[in-house]
ZADO-1210 file (C-alpha; in nm, 4 decimals, padded with zeros to 6 digits):
<atoms>
<atom x="-00.7732" y="-11.9886" z="02.6711" code="UNK" pos="1"/>
<atom x="-00.7278" y="-11.6411" z="02.5371" code="UNK" pos="2"/>
<atom x="-00.6895" y="-11.3909" z="02.8037" code="UNK" pos="3"/>
<atom x="-00.3409" y="-11.2614" z="02.6598" code="UNK" pos="4"/>
<atom x="00.0182" y="-11.3580" z="02.7104" code="UNK" pos="5"/>
<atom x="00.0810" y="-11.3601" z="03.0845" code="UNK" pos="6"/>
<atom x="00.3635" y="-11.5598" z="03.2384" code="UNK" pos="7"/>
<atom x="00.3202" y="-11.5750" z="03.6100" code="UNK" pos="8"/>
<atom x="00.5753" y="-11.6701" z="03.8699" code="UNK" pos="9"/>
<atom x="00.5065" y="-11.8848" z="04.1757" code="UNK" pos="10"/>
<atom x="00.6886" y="-12.0618" z="04.4552" code="UNK" pos="11"/>
<atom x="00.8221" y="-12.3153" z="04.2108" code="UNK" pos="12"/>
<atom x="01.1420" y="-12.2639" z="04.0148" code="UNK" pos="13"/>
<atom x="01.0532" y="-12.2451" z="03.6478" code="UNK" pos="14"/>
<atom x="00.6809" y="-12.2095" z="03.7105" code="UNK" pos="15"/>
<atom x="00.4397" y="-12.0139" z="03.4947" code="UNK" pos="16"/>
<atom x="00.0722" y="-12.0273" z="03.5775" code="UNK" pos="17"/>
<atom x="-00.1451" y="-11.8853" z="03.3101" code="UNK" pos="18"/>
<atom x="-00.3704" y="-11.9175" z="03.0227" code="UNK" pos="19"/>
<atom x="-00.3505" y="-11.6267" z="02.7866" code="UNK" pos="20"/>
<atom x="-00.4511" y="-11.2951" z="02.9414" code="UNK" pos="21"/>
<atom x="-00.5863" y="-10.9887" z="02.7612" code="UNK" pos="22"/>
<atom x="-00.3600" y="-10.7206" z="02.6364" code="UNK" pos="23"/>
<atom x="-00.4449" y="-10.3570" z="02.6202" code="UNK" pos="24"/>
<atom x="-00.6061" y="-10.1920" z="02.3201" code="UNK" pos="25"/>
<atom x="-00.4732" y="-09.8434" z="02.2577" code="UNK" pos="26"/>
<atom x="-00.8179" y="-09.6901" z="02.2861" code="UNK" pos="27"/>
<atom x="-00.8928" y="-09.3188" z="02.3110" code="UNK" pos="28"/>
<atom x="-00.9995" y="-09.0901" z="02.5904" code="UNK" pos="29"/>
<atom x="-01.3024" y="-08.8655" z="02.5535" code="UNK" pos="30"/>
<atom x="-01.1560" y="-08.5214" z="02.4743" code="UNK" pos="31"/>
<atom x="-01.4229" y="-08.3324" z="02.6672" code="UNK" pos="32"/>
<atom x="-01.3625" y="-08.5299" z="02.9868" code="UNK" pos="33"/>
<atom x="-01.0752" y="-08.4015" z="03.2031" code="UNK" pos="34"/>
<atom x="-00.8292" y="-08.6712" z="03.2987" code="UNK" pos="35"/>
<atom x="-00.8741" y="-08.7868" z="03.6567" code="UNK" pos="36"/>
<atom x="-00.5822" y="-08.7582" z="03.8936" code="UNK" pos="37"/>
<atom x="-00.3860" y="-09.0837" z="03.9007" code="UNK" pos="38"/>
<atom x="-00.3499" y="-09.2527" z="04.2372" code="UNK" pos="39"/>
<atom x="00.0013" y="-09.2501" z="04.3855" code="UNK" pos="40"/>
<atom x="00.1821" y="-09.3924" z="04.6859" code="UNK" pos="41"/>
<atom x="00.4687" y="-09.2458" z="04.8865" code="UNK" pos="42"/>
<atom x="00.8261" y="-09.3561" z="04.8359" code="UNK" pos="43"/>
<atom x="00.9532" y="-09.6205" z="05.0751" code="UNK" pos="44"/>
<atom x="01.2806" y="-09.7860" z="05.1674" code="UNK" pos="45"/>
<atom x="01.3752" y="-10.0124" z="04.8782" code="UNK" pos="46"/>
<atom x="01.1442" y="-09.8435" z="04.6247" code="UNK" pos="47"/>
<atom x="01.2651" y="-09.8510" z="04.2629" code="UNK" pos="48"/>
<atom x="01.4327" y="-09.5294" z="04.1493" code="UNK" pos="49"/>
<atom x="01.4117" y="-09.6087" z="03.7769" code="UNK" pos="50"/>
<atom x="01.1023" y="-09.5785" z="03.5592" code="UNK" pos="51"/>
<atom x="00.8823" y="-09.8804" z="03.5022" code="UNK" pos="52"/>
<atom x="00.9771" y="-10.0716" z="03.1892" code="UNK" pos="53"/>
<atom x="00.7546" y="-10.1028" z="02.8864" code="UNK" pos="54"/>
<atom x="00.4819" y="-09.9168" z="02.6977" code="UNK" pos="55"/>
<atom x="00.2092" y="-09.7489" z="02.9052" code="UNK" pos="56"/>
<atom x="00.0283" y="-09.5173" z="02.6631" code="UNK" pos="57"/>
<atom x="-00.2882" y="-09.7287" z="02.6881" code="UNK" pos="58"/>
<atom x="-00.3139" y="-09.6931" z="03.0673" code="UNK" pos="59"/>
<atom x="-00.6312" y="-09.5164" z="03.1717" code="UNK" pos="60"/>
<atom x="-00.7841" y="-09.5313" z="02.8240" code="UNK" pos="61"/>
<atom x="-01.0903" y="-09.7116" z="02.6917" code="UNK" pos="62"/>
<atom x="-01.0426" y="-10.0604" z="02.5467" code="UNK" pos="63"/>
<atom x="-01.3022" y="-10.0551" z="02.2743" code="UNK" pos="64"/>
<atom x="-01.5742" y="-10.3163" z="02.2408" code="UNK" pos="65"/>
<atom x="-01.5973" y="-10.6835" z="02.1594" code="UNK" pos="66"/>
<atom x="-01.6991" y="-10.7810" z="01.8068" code="UNK" pos="67"/>
<atom x="-01.9585" y="-11.0526" z="01.7570" code="UNK" pos="68"/>
<atom x="-02.1486" y="-11.2425" z="02.0207" code="UNK" pos="69"/>
<atom x="-01.8636" y="-11.4619" z="02.1436" code="UNK" pos="70"/>
<atom x="-01.4910" y="-11.4651" z="02.2090" code="UNK" pos="71"/>
<atom x="-01.2582" y="-11.7582" z="02.1674" code="UNK" pos="72"/>
<atom x="-01.0400" y="-11.8185" z="02.4731" code="UNK" pos="73"/>
<atom x="-00.7289" y="-12.0096" z="02.3714" code="UNK" pos="74"/>
<atom x="-00.4245" y="-12.1517" z="02.5429" code="UNK" pos="75"/>
<atom x="-00.2300" y="-12.4561" z="02.6572" code="UNK" pos="76"/>
<atom x="-00.2043" y="-12.6629" z="02.9736" code="UNK" pos="77"/>
<atom x="00.1228" y="-12.8202" z="03.0848" code="UNK" pos="78"/>
<atom x="00.2593" y="-12.9931" z="03.3934" code="UNK" pos="79"/>
<atom x="00.5100" y="-12.8049" z="03.6048" code="UNK" pos="80"/>
<atom x="00.7053" y="-13.1270" z="03.6457" code="UNK" pos="81"/>
<atom x="00.7262" y="-13.1704" z="03.2668" code="UNK" pos="82"/>
<atom x="00.7720" y="-12.8222" z="03.1156" code="UNK" pos="83"/>
<atom x="00.8914" y="-12.9583" z="02.7817" code="UNK" pos="84"/>
<atom x="00.5826" y="-13.1800" z="02.7495" code="UNK" pos="85"/>
<atom x="00.7867" y="-13.4945" z="02.6921" code="UNK" pos="86"/>
<atom x="00.5182" y="-13.6923" z="02.8706" code="UNK" pos="87"/>
<atom x="00.1504" y="-13.7016" z="02.7706" code="UNK" pos="88"/>
<atom x="-00.0156" y="-13.3719" z="02.8569" code="UNK" pos="89"/>
<atom x="-00.3084" y="-13.4072" z="03.0993" code="UNK" pos="90"/>
<atom x="-00.6614" y="-13.3616" z="02.9728" code="UNK" pos="91"/>
<atom x="-00.7375" y="-13.0864" z="03.2215" code="UNK" pos="92"/>
<atom x="-01.0788" y="-12.9223" z="03.2414" code="UNK" pos="93"/>
<atom x="-01.1126" y="-12.5487" z="03.1775" code="UNK" pos="94"/>
<atom x="-01.4313" y="-12.3682" z="03.2733" code="UNK" pos="95"/>
<atom x="-01.5109" y="-12.0012" z="03.2155" code="UNK" pos="96"/>
<atom x="-01.7297" y="-11.8068" z="03.4581" code="UNK" pos="97"/>
<atom x="-01.8902" y="-11.4642" z="03.4669" code="UNK" pos="98"/>
<atom x="-01.7643" y="-11.2199" z="03.7282" code="UNK" pos="99"/>
<atom x="-02.0623" y="-11.3291" z="03.9412" code="UNK" pos="100"/>
<atom x="-01.9647" y="-11.6958" z="03.9225" code="UNK" pos="101"/>
<atom x="-02.2136" y="-11.8230" z="03.6635" code="UNK" pos="102"/>
<atom x="-02.0683" y="-12.0892" z="03.4339" code="UNK" pos="103"/>
<atom x="-02.0352" y="-11.9824" z="03.0696" code="UNK" pos="104"/>
<atom x="-01.8628" y="-12.2748" z="02.9020" code="UNK" pos="105"/>
<atom x="-01.6431" y="-12.5762" z="02.9691" code="UNK" pos="106"/>
<atom x="-01.3807" y="-12.7480" z="02.7593" code="UNK" pos="107"/>
<atom x="-01.0782" y="-12.9747" z="02.7919" code="UNK" pos="108"/>
<atom x="-00.7114" y="-12.9587" z="02.7094" code="UNK" pos="109"/>
<atom x="-00.6385" y="-13.1812" z="02.4102" code="UNK" pos="110"/>
<atom x="-00.3474" y="-13.4169" z="02.4917" code="UNK" pos="111"/>
<atom x="-00.2987" y="-13.4892" z="02.1214" code="UNK" pos="112"/>
<atom x="-00.2278" y="-13.1201" z="02.0596" code="UNK" pos="113"/>
<atom x="00.0229" y="-13.0594" z="02.3418" code="UNK" pos="114"/>
<atom x="-00.2535" y="-12.9553" z="02.5785" code="UNK" pos="115"/>
<atom x="-00.4249" y="-12.7105" z="02.3419" code="UNK" pos="116"/>
<atom x="-00.7400" y="-12.5493" z="02.4773" code="UNK" pos="117"/>
<atom x="-01.0108" y="-12.3697" z="02.2829" code="UNK" pos="118"/>
<atom x="-01.3173" y="-12.2380" z="02.4587" code="UNK" pos="119"/>
<atom x="-01.5874" y="-12.0141" z="02.3115" code="UNK" pos="120"/>
<atom x="-01.7807" y="-11.7892" z="02.5494" code="UNK" pos="121"/>
<atom x="-02.0686" y="-11.5546" z="02.4825" code="UNK" pos="122"/>
<atom x="-01.9882" y="-11.1946" z="02.5781" code="UNK" pos="123"/>
<atom x="-02.1512" y="-10.8572" z="02.6005" code="UNK" pos="124"/>
<atom x="-02.0101" y="-10.5785" z="02.3773" code="UNK" pos="125"/>
<atom x="-01.7992" y="-10.4603" z="02.6702" code="UNK" pos="126"/>
<atom x="-01.6052" y="-10.7881" z="02.6638" code="UNK" pos="127"/>
<atom x="-01.5343" y="-11.0840" z="02.8910" code="UNK" pos="128"/>
<atom x="-01.4608" y="-10.9791" z="03.2488" code="UNK" pos="129"/>
<atom x="-01.4960" y="-11.3133" z="03.4244" code="UNK" pos="130"/>
<atom x="-01.2411" y="-11.5743" z="03.5207" code="UNK" pos="131"/>
<atom x="-01.1422" y="-11.9281" z="03.4328" code="UNK" pos="132"/>
<atom x="-01.0714" y="-12.2311" z="03.6483" code="UNK" pos="133"/>
<atom x="-00.8260" y="-12.4946" z="03.5259" code="UNK" pos="134"/>
<atom x="-00.8536" y="-12.8262" z="03.7084" code="UNK" pos="135"/>
<atom x="-00.7201" y="-13.1808" z="03.6927" code="UNK" pos="136"/>
<atom x="-00.7268" y="-13.4640" z="03.9455" code="UNK" pos="137"/>
<atom x="-00.4302" y="-13.4553" z="04.1809" code="UNK" pos="138"/>
<atom x="-00.3348" y="-13.0955" z="04.1024" code="UNK" pos="139"/>
<atom x="-00.4188" y="-12.7582" z="04.2514" code="UNK" pos="140"/>
<atom x="-00.6983" y="-12.5779" z="04.0712" code="UNK" pos="141"/>
<atom x="-00.5868" y="-12.2529" z="03.9087" code="UNK" pos="142"/>
<atom x="-00.8298" y="-11.9600" z="03.9237" code="UNK" pos="143"/>
<atom x="-00.7230" y="-11.7231" z="03.6459" code="UNK" pos="144"/>
<atom x="-00.8322" y="-11.3613" z="03.6062" code="UNK" pos="145"/>
<atom x="-00.7164" y="-11.0440" z="03.4283" code="UNK" pos="146"/>
<atom x="-00.7483" y="-10.6827" z="03.5365" code="UNK" pos="147"/>
<atom x="-00.8707" y="-10.5838" z="03.1897" code="UNK" pos="148"/>
<atom x="-01.1628" y="-10.7190" z="02.9918" code="UNK" pos="149"/>
<atom x="-01.1077" y="-10.9519" z="02.6991" code="UNK" pos="150"/>
<atom x="-01.2358" y="-10.7847" z="02.3822" code="UNK" pos="151"/>
<atom x="-01.0650" y="-10.9909" z="02.1139" code="UNK" pos="152"/>
<atom x="-00.9026" y="-11.3243" z="02.0406" code="UNK" pos="153"/>
<atom x="-00.5432" y="-11.2503" z="01.9580" code="UNK" pos="154"/>
<atom x="-00.2925" y="-11.4475" z="02.1615" code="UNK" pos="155"/>
<atom x="-00.2447" y="-11.7683" z="02.3553" code="UNK" pos="156"/>
<atom x="-00.0563" y="-11.8491" z="02.6748" code="UNK" pos="157"/>
<atom x="00.0086" y="-12.1276" z="02.9203" code="UNK" pos="158"/>
<atom x="-00.1349" y="-12.2775" z="03.2380" code="UNK" pos="159"/>
<atom x="00.1081" y="-12.4828" z="03.4448" code="UNK" pos="160"/>
<atom x="-00.0398" y="-12.7352" z="03.6851" code="UNK" pos="161"/>
<atom x="00.1362" y="-12.8188" z="04.0134" code="UNK" pos="162"/>
<atom x="00.0595" y="-13.0535" z="04.2995" code="UNK" pos="163"/>
<atom x="00.0266" y="-12.9316" z="04.6559" code="UNK" pos="164"/>
<atom x="00.3383" y="-13.1311" z="04.7458" code="UNK" pos="165"/>
<atom x="00.5386" y="-12.9508" z="04.4770" code="UNK" pos="166"/>
<atom x="00.4271" y="-12.6118" z="04.6021" code="UNK" pos="167"/>
<atom x="00.4927" y="-12.7039" z="04.9669" code="UNK" pos="168"/>
<atom x="00.8413" y="-12.8296" z="04.8863" code="UNK" pos="169"/>
<atom x="00.9489" y="-12.5247" z="04.6899" code="UNK" pos="170"/>
<atom x="00.7952" y="-12.2830" z="04.9402" code="UNK" pos="171"/>
<atom x="00.9844" y="-12.4540" z="05.2201" code="UNK" pos="172"/>
<atom x="01.3005" y="-12.4285" z="05.0125" code="UNK" pos="173"/>
<atom x="01.2816" y="-12.0480" z="05.0163" code="UNK" pos="174"/>
<atom x="01.1882" y="-12.0327" z="05.3844" code="UNK" pos="175"/>
<atom x="00.8139" y="-11.9723" z="05.3620" code="UNK" pos="176"/>
<atom x="00.6015" y="-12.2315" z="05.5413" code="UNK" pos="177"/>
<atom x="00.2497" y="-12.2366" z="05.4009" code="UNK" pos="178"/>
<atom x="-00.0308" y="-12.1960" z="05.6543" code="UNK" pos="179"/>
<atom x="-00.3366" y="-12.4221" z="05.6505" code="UNK" pos="180"/>
<atom x="-00.6532" y="-12.2474" z="05.5392" code="UNK" pos="181"/>
<atom x="-00.4653" y="-11.9620" z="05.3710" code="UNK" pos="182"/>
<atom x="-00.4409" y="-11.8874" z="04.9998" code="UNK" pos="183"/>
<atom x="-00.1680" y="-11.8485" z="04.7389" code="UNK" pos="184"/>
<atom x="-00.1646" y="-11.5599" z="04.4901" code="UNK" pos="185"/>
<atom x="00.0621" y="-11.5525" z="04.1840" code="UNK" pos="186"/>
<atom x="00.0761" y="-11.3042" z="03.9008" code="UNK" pos="187"/>
<atom x="00.2683" y="-11.0669" z="03.6803" code="UNK" pos="188"/>
<atom x="00.2577" y="-10.6973" z="03.5913" code="UNK" pos="189"/>
<atom x="00.2343" y="-10.6406" z="03.2139" code="UNK" pos="190"/>
<atom x="00.2539" y="-10.3338" z="02.9923" code="UNK" pos="191"/>
<atom x="00.0300" y="-10.2438" z="02.6959" code="UNK" pos="192"/>
<atom x="00.2119" y="-10.4929" z="02.4729" code="UNK" pos="193"/>
<atom x="00.1837" y="-10.7807" z="02.7201" code="UNK" pos="194"/>
<atom x="00.5474" y="-10.7739" z="02.8312" code="UNK" pos="195"/>
<atom x="00.6682" y="-10.7968" z="03.1907" code="UNK" pos="196"/>
<atom x="00.7112" y="-10.4653" z="03.3720" code="UNK" pos="197"/>
<atom x="01.0407" y="-10.4295" z="03.5557" code="UNK" pos="198"/>
<atom x="01.0503" y="-10.1758" z="03.8436" code="UNK" pos="199"/>
<atom x="00.6816" y="-10.2174" z="03.9297" code="UNK" pos="200"/>
<atom x="00.5731" y="-10.2394" z="04.2945" code="UNK" pos="201"/>
<atom x="00.2828" y="-10.4658" z="04.3942" code="UNK" pos="202"/>
<atom x="00.0568" y="-10.3814" z="04.6881" code="UNK" pos="203"/>
<atom x="-00.1862" y="-10.6452" z="04.8186" code="UNK" pos="204"/>
<atom x="-00.4880" y="-10.5526" z="05.0295" code="UNK" pos="205"/>
<atom x="-00.3728" y="-10.1919" z="05.0613" code="UNK" pos="206"/>
<atom x="-00.0763" y="-10.2967" z="05.2756" code="UNK" pos="207"/>
<atom x="00.2746" y="-10.2464" z="05.1464" code="UNK" pos="208"/>
<atom x="00.3974" y="-10.4674" z="05.4288" code="UNK" pos="209"/>
<atom x="00.2220" y="-10.7754" z="05.2875" code="UNK" pos="210"/>
<atom x="00.5130" y="-10.9980" z="05.1909" code="UNK" pos="211"/>
<atom x="00.5263" y="-10.9849" z="04.8116" code="UNK" pos="212"/>
<atom x="00.7977" y="-11.2012" z="04.6583" code="UNK" pos="213"/>
<atom x="00.9365" y="-11.0960" z="04.3206" code="UNK" pos="214"/>
<atom x="01.0913" y="-11.3296" z="04.0658" code="UNK" pos="215"/>
<atom x="01.4113" y="-11.3054" z="03.8671" code="UNK" pos="216"/>
<atom x="01.3299" y="-11.5236" z="03.5707" code="UNK" pos="217"/>
<atom x="01.1229" y="-11.7931" z="03.7412" code="UNK" pos="218"/>
<atom x="01.3042" y="-11.7959" z="04.0765" code="UNK" pos="219"/>
<atom x="01.1605" y="-11.5910" z="04.3599" code="UNK" pos="220"/>
<atom x="01.4165" y="-11.3698" z="04.5348" code="UNK" pos="221"/>
<atom x="01.3352" y="-11.2682" z="04.8921" code="UNK" pos="222"/>
<atom x="01.5651" y="-10.9651" z="04.8844" code="UNK" pos="223"/>
<atom x="01.3840" y="-10.7963" z="04.5947" code="UNK" pos="224"/>
<atom x="01.1485" y="-10.5075" z="04.6750" code="UNK" pos="225"/>
<atom x="01.0122" y="-10.4525" z="04.3227" code="UNK" pos="226"/>
<atom x="00.9606" y="-10.6488" z="04.0019" code="UNK" pos="227"/>
<atom x="01.2387" y="-10.7713" z="03.7749" code="UNK" pos="228"/>
<atom x="01.2116" y="-10.8021" z="03.3958" code="UNK" pos="229"/>
<atom x="00.9413" y="-11.0692" z="03.4004" code="UNK" pos="230"/>
<atom x="00.7075" y="-10.8639" z="03.6214" code="UNK" pos="231"/>
<atom x="00.6299" y="-11.1841" z="03.8158" code="UNK" pos="232"/>
<atom x="00.5413" y="-11.1975" z="04.1832" code="UNK" pos="233"/>
<atom x="00.3805" y="-11.4242" z="04.4419" code="UNK" pos="234"/>
<atom x="00.2190" y="-11.3841" z="04.7835" code="UNK" pos="235"/>
<atom x="00.1599" y="-11.6688" z="05.0281" code="UNK" pos="236"/>
<atom x="-00.0676" y="-11.7151" z="05.3280" code="UNK" pos="237"/>
<atom x="-00.3400" y="-11.4673" z="05.2315" code="UNK" pos="238"/>
<atom x="-00.6770" y="-11.4874" z="05.4109" code="UNK" pos="239"/>
<atom x="-00.9613" y="-11.6330" z="05.2086" code="UNK" pos="240"/>
<atom x="-01.1959" y="-11.3873" z="05.0440" code="UNK" pos="241"/>
<atom x="-01.1898" y="-11.0762" z="04.8252" code="UNK" pos="242"/>
<atom x="-00.8694" y="-10.8754" z="04.7939" code="UNK" pos="243"/>
<atom x="-00.7568" y="-10.5780" z="04.5869" code="UNK" pos="244"/>
<atom x="-00.4162" y="-10.5968" z="04.4215" code="UNK" pos="245"/>
<atom x="-00.2484" y="-10.2911" z="04.2684" code="UNK" pos="246"/>
<atom x="00.0759" y="-10.2222" z="04.0868" code="UNK" pos="247"/>
<atom x="00.2604" y="-09.8907" z="04.0958" code="UNK" pos="248"/>
<atom x="00.5597" y="-09.7490" z="03.9108" code="UNK" pos="249"/>
<atom x="00.7277" y="-09.4329" z="03.7870" code="UNK" pos="250"/>
<atom x="00.6249" y="-09.3526" z="03.4311" code="UNK" pos="251"/>
<atom x="00.8737" y="-09.0672" z="03.4039" code="UNK" pos="252"/>
<atom x="01.2141" y="-09.0042" z="03.5565" code="UNK" pos="253"/>
<atom x="01.1823" y="-08.8499" z="03.9018" code="UNK" pos="254"/>
<atom x="00.8061" y="-08.8996" z="03.9009" code="UNK" pos="255"/>
<atom x="00.5911" y="-09.0440" z="04.1760" code="UNK" pos="256"/>
<atom x="00.4978" y="-09.4087" z="04.2119" code="UNK" pos="257"/>
<atom x="00.1631" y="-09.4002" z="04.0345" code="UNK" pos="258"/>
<atom x="-00.1063" y="-09.6578" z="03.9771" code="UNK" pos="259"/>
<atom x="-00.0314" y="-09.8857" z="03.6825" code="UNK" pos="260"/>
<atom x="-00.2897" y="-10.1586" z="03.7352" code="UNK" pos="261"/>
<atom x="-00.5654" y="-10.2683" z="03.9694" code="UNK" pos="262"/>
<atom x="-00.7693" y="-10.5850" z="04.0130" code="UNK" pos="263"/>
<atom x="-01.0320" y="-10.7051" z="04.2595" code="UNK" pos="264"/>
<atom x="-00.9967" y="-11.0795" z="04.2904" code="UNK" pos="265"/>
<atom x="-01.0846" y="-11.3596" z="04.5301" code="UNK" pos="266"/>
<atom x="-00.8392" y="-11.5759" z="04.7230" code="UNK" pos="267"/>
<atom x="-00.9603" y="-11.9341" z="04.7642" code="UNK" pos="268"/>
<atom x="-00.7733" y="-12.1763" z="04.9934" code="UNK" pos="269"/>
<atom x="-00.6693" y="-12.4916" z="04.8109" code="UNK" pos="270"/>
<atom x="-00.6637" y="-12.3100" z="04.4770" code="UNK" pos="271"/>
<atom x="-00.3931" y="-12.1052" z="04.3126" code="UNK" pos="272"/>
<atom x="-00.5246" y="-11.7557" z="04.2426" code="UNK" pos="273"/>
<atom x="-00.3489" y="-11.6331" z="03.9276" code="UNK" pos="274"/>
<atom x="-00.3817" y="-11.2739" z="03.8080" code="UNK" pos="275"/>
<atom x="-00.2676" y="-11.0604" z="03.5183" code="UNK" pos="276"/>
<atom x="-00.2054" y="-10.6995" z="03.6230" code="UNK" pos="277"/>
<atom x="-00.2530" y="-10.5306" z="03.2866" code="UNK" pos="278"/>
<atom x="-00.2541" y="-10.1492" z="03.2443" code="UNK" pos="279"/>
<atom x="-00.5300" y="-09.9755" z="03.4373" code="UNK" pos="280"/>
<atom x="-00.8638" y="-09.9277" z="03.2681" code="UNK" pos="281"/>
<atom x="-01.0375" y="-09.5982" z="03.1974" code="UNK" pos="282"/>
<atom x="-01.1538" y="-09.4291" z="03.5173" code="UNK" pos="283"/>
<atom x="-00.8990" y="-09.5967" z="03.7434" code="UNK" pos="284"/>
</atoms>
């Protein structure tokens, strides 16, 4: 599925949950419209002192429009327990939905092509702003969403399926018991080129104190207070329902922690909510 190049960390060592998430078109701002003040947060104990890594020129700019009446969402599905795909890849089901939850299209991962997925969805000129659900018997469903609309087909990524037992085991291994009826959020902060954003800070539900775990490589490190090179993070035991997730960072030396990305998503117990925090859209 083509939502562009996100690799998302989770409670499992070596885990990446994703299909491809959209990158950021360079776009242009309207010259006659003054730039809005960018949201900031105050410094805090453990805040990064260095600037956020990557390219951010596209942040706050328009994306452009989709061409044609449909967009091809592409990607691959793999098992967390078999990252090298030495075993047959499962024929998982991938379904795309509008932001309001109406089904757009459904397809399957092709085991004969290492789990390749190709799914065509009709879009408005503004692009695809919905989400996808990847499901397979015996595994947690993955609800995948990006903070920016998909306006072109340009890159593929991966969706890694895990069982509840695998997630429970690895969460216990890092000292985080999972609570019944609560949800799991995984994601990564990405720059305009789709690369992980080191030195970004993630805030969930407007509360800095929500326990965000950051990954070094694919391993979550409890002592970290901001993102490492991969930009990956995870949050356990979130209440079911809508939640706003934001990323902040310093775009210049000595600058304030300013808004890099924002997404409104939905946490669903029993599913893995996976998000791509791409550079903020125009008007944010």
